[in-house]
Backbone bond lengths (Angstrom), bond angles and torsions (degrees), N, CA, C in turn:
res aa  C-N    CA-C-N  psi(-1)  N-CA   C-N-CA  omega(-1)  CA-C   N-CA-C  phi
1 M - - - 1.430 - - 1.522 107.31 -
2 Y 1.301 114.96 136.31 1.455 119.63 -177.67 1.515 109.72 -154.37
3 R 1.304 115.44 167.61 1.459 120.43 175.71 1.528 107.21 -107.89
4 P 1.338 117.06 117.93 1.467 120.16 178.33 1.531 111.29 -58.56
5 N 1.313 115.58 151.48 1.463 123.00 178.38 1.524 112.21 59.52
6 S 1.317 116.00 34.58 1.458 120.52 176.82 1.524 108.83 -118.34
7 E 1.330 116.16 174.95 1.458 119.91 -178.81 1.522 112.84 -67.63
8 H 1.330 118.31 -22.30 1.468 119.39 -178.51 1.535 113.69 -96.81
9 E 1.307 117.63 -2.41 1.472 120.30 179.69 1.531 111.40 -59.92
10 R 1.299 116.77 -43.54 1.468 120.50 -177.02 1.524 111.87 -59.72
11 G 1.347 117.61 -42.56 1.459 121.37 -179.72 1.516 112.79 -61.14
12 I 1.318 116.48 -41.80 1.468 121.17 179.11 1.525 110.53 -66.44
13 I 1.317 116.30 -43.57 1.471 120.03 -179.36 1.527 110.32 -65.45
14 E 1.328 117.48 -40.77 1.466 120.38 178.02 1.526 111.49 -66.88
15 L 1.321 117.28 -38.83 1.462 120.70 176.04 1.523 110.48 -60.27
16 N 1.310 116.43 -44.60 1.461 121.19 -179.88 1.533 111.08 -64.32
17 R 1.311 116.76 -41.67 1.466 121.39 179.11 1.527 110.87 -63.12
18 E 1.328 116.30 -41.67 1.468 120.74 -179.95 1.527 111.65 -68.55
19 L 1.331 117.28 -37.37 1.472 120.79 175.29 1.522 110.72 -60.16
20 L 1.310 115.73 -45.24 1.464 120.49 179.87 1.524 110.25 -62.02
21 R 1.309 116.58 -42.37 1.469 120.67 -179.06 1.530 111.62 -66.90
22 R 1.323 117.74 -42.33 1.468 120.78 -173.96 1.520 114.83 -85.21
23 I 1.325 117.49 -42.73 1.474 118.72 -174.88 1.527 113.33 -123.76
24 N 1.325 116.19 6.71 1.461 122.15 177.08 1.537 112.50 58.70
25 K 1.324 116.20 37.22 1.463 122.25 175.21 1.515 108.18 -134.06
26 E 1.333 115.29 154.27 1.456 120.46 -179.50 1.520 110.75 -126.76
27 L 1.322 114.20 154.12 1.456 120.59 171.34 1.523 108.59 -78.93
28 E 1.306 116.39 153.17 1.455 120.16 169.99 1.523 105.55 -87.62
29 L 1.329 116.00 107.67 1.458 120.44 -177.52 1.524 109.14 -81.40
30 V 1.332 115.76 122.56 1.459 121.30 -177.99 1.518 108.59 -124.26
31 S 1.314 115.81 123.98 1.461 121.14 176.80 1.520 109.50 -78.52
32 I 1.326 115.97 134.66 1.457 118.98 177.51 1.523 111.43 -73.80
33 D 1.321 116.94 -8.09 1.461 121.53 179.09 1.524 112.54 -87.70
34 T 1.331 117.21 8.01 1.461 121.12 178.09 1.529 109.34 -109.29
35 V 1.304 116.07 164.66 1.469 120.67 176.86 1.522 109.59 -60.82
36 E 1.329 116.88 -44.23 1.464 120.78 179.16 1.532 110.88 -60.07
37 G 1.327 116.83 -46.03 1.452 120.83 179.64 1.517 112.43 -63.00
38 D 1.314 116.51 -41.19 1.461 120.94 178.10 1.527 110.66 -62.91
39 N 1.322 116.16 -43.68 1.470 120.32 179.09 1.525 111.82 -64.41
40 L 1.326 117.03 -44.11 1.467 120.73 179.05 1.526 111.44 -63.95
41 A 1.320 116.49 -38.25 1.470 119.72 178.73 1.524 110.41 -61.87
42 R 1.325 116.79 -39.00 1.473 119.60 178.28 1.527 111.27 -69.43
43 V 1.324 117.00 -43.74 1.468 121.09 -178.16 1.528 111.09 -61.37
44 Y 1.342 117.04 -44.12 1.460 121.09 -175.28 1.534 112.98 -99.57
45 D 1.327 116.55 10.90 1.462 123.00 176.12 1.531 112.08 55.07
46 V 1.323 115.68 45.25 1.460 121.65 178.93 1.528 107.99 -87.27
47 T 1.315 115.76 121.44 1.468 120.62 -179.01 1.522 112.50 -121.85
48 Q 1.335 117.30 -8.81 1.454 121.26 -179.08 1.524 108.95 -131.46
49 Y 1.325 115.03 146.68 1.455 120.49 -174.33 1.513 109.46 -129.51
50 P 1.324 117.71 150.21 1.459 126.52 -0.14 1.520 111.03 -72.05
51 A 1.311 115.19 161.63 1.455 121.54 177.74 1.516 108.95 -136.30
52 V 1.307 116.04 138.69 1.463 122.02 174.08 1.525 105.59 -118.35
53 I 1.319 115.85 121.95 1.458 122.91 -178.73 1.519 108.19 -117.50
54 V 1.323 116.92 128.27 1.466 121.47 175.53 1.522 107.01 -109.46
55 T 1.330 115.30 126.21 1.465 120.61 178.89 1.521 110.09 -120.81
56 D 1.326 115.31 159.15 1.464 118.91 173.94 1.526 108.19 -84.51
57 S 1.309 117.16 -177.50 1.469 120.86 -176.39 1.527 112.70 -63.87
58 G 1.320 117.25 -19.59 1.463 121.10 178.28 1.517 113.62 -92.85
59 G 1.342 116.93 2.13 1.449 120.91 178.94 1.516 114.82 87.12
60 V 1.333 117.17 7.02 1.459 121.14 178.41 1.527 108.91 -80.71
61 M 1.333 116.45 127.82 1.458 120.25 -178.22 1.527 110.48 -66.06
62 Q 1.331 115.55 129.72 1.458 122.62 178.36 1.533 111.29 -99.53
63 R 1.332 115.79 -36.25 1.473 120.58 -177.20 1.513 107.88 -162.47
64 S 1.325 115.96 150.69 1.468 119.82 175.97 1.522 109.93 -143.08
65 W 1.313 114.39 153.14 1.455 123.43 174.26 1.521 106.00 -132.89
66 M 1.332 117.06 132.50 1.467 120.53 -178.44 1.518 111.59 -138.97
67 E 1.313 114.20 167.53 1.464 123.99 174.07 1.526 113.39 59.48
68 G 1.309 115.35 53.36 1.451 119.46 174.15 1.510 115.67 77.44
69 S 1.305 118.64 -4.42 1.450 122.66 178.90 1.530 108.34 -91.36
70 L 1.325 115.60 76.53 1.459 119.54 -177.41 1.526 110.25 -73.17
71 P 1.331 116.60 146.86 1.468 120.35 -178.95 1.523 112.18 -72.31
72 L 1.312 114.49 158.22 1.457 120.48 171.61 1.527 108.25 -76.20
73 I 1.312 116.81 155.52 1.465 121.65 179.20 1.530 110.07 -57.32
74 N 1.335 117.28 -42.24 1.468 120.26 -179.38 1.522 111.71 -61.92
75 E 1.326 117.46 -38.98 1.466 120.93 178.04 1.528 110.69 -62.81
76 L 1.314 115.93 -49.13 1.464 119.86 179.80 1.514 111.12 -63.32
77 S 1.310 116.94 -41.82 1.452 121.30 -179.83 1.511 110.61 -57.61
78 Y 1.325 116.95 -43.68 1.469 121.49 178.74 1.527 111.12 -57.05
79 Y 1.306 116.81 -49.60 1.470 120.17 -177.59 1.532 112.27 -72.46
80 M 1.313 117.37 -32.01 1.470 120.16 -178.55 1.519 112.47 -76.89
81 Q 1.329 117.97 -19.71 1.463 121.72 179.45 1.517 112.24 -83.94
82 Q 1.322 117.67 -16.36 1.463 120.62 -176.67 1.501 112.15 -80.20
């Protein structure tokens, strides 16, 4: 989750690009300025941005990173492979 046209947008986009290059997977980029983003922020109690939320197939949060502390590619890869 991120806010477009903000100082942290570039980091999220670069993280997503690197994920695609290394493990051929992408994050679902959700703007917090949309209805969907607002709803997801409430569901997962996201109060700081950018935020990366990993959920299982049932939507249960497995791991989160918030407030500029973006995950390493290896961390995301681990959770995305499960």
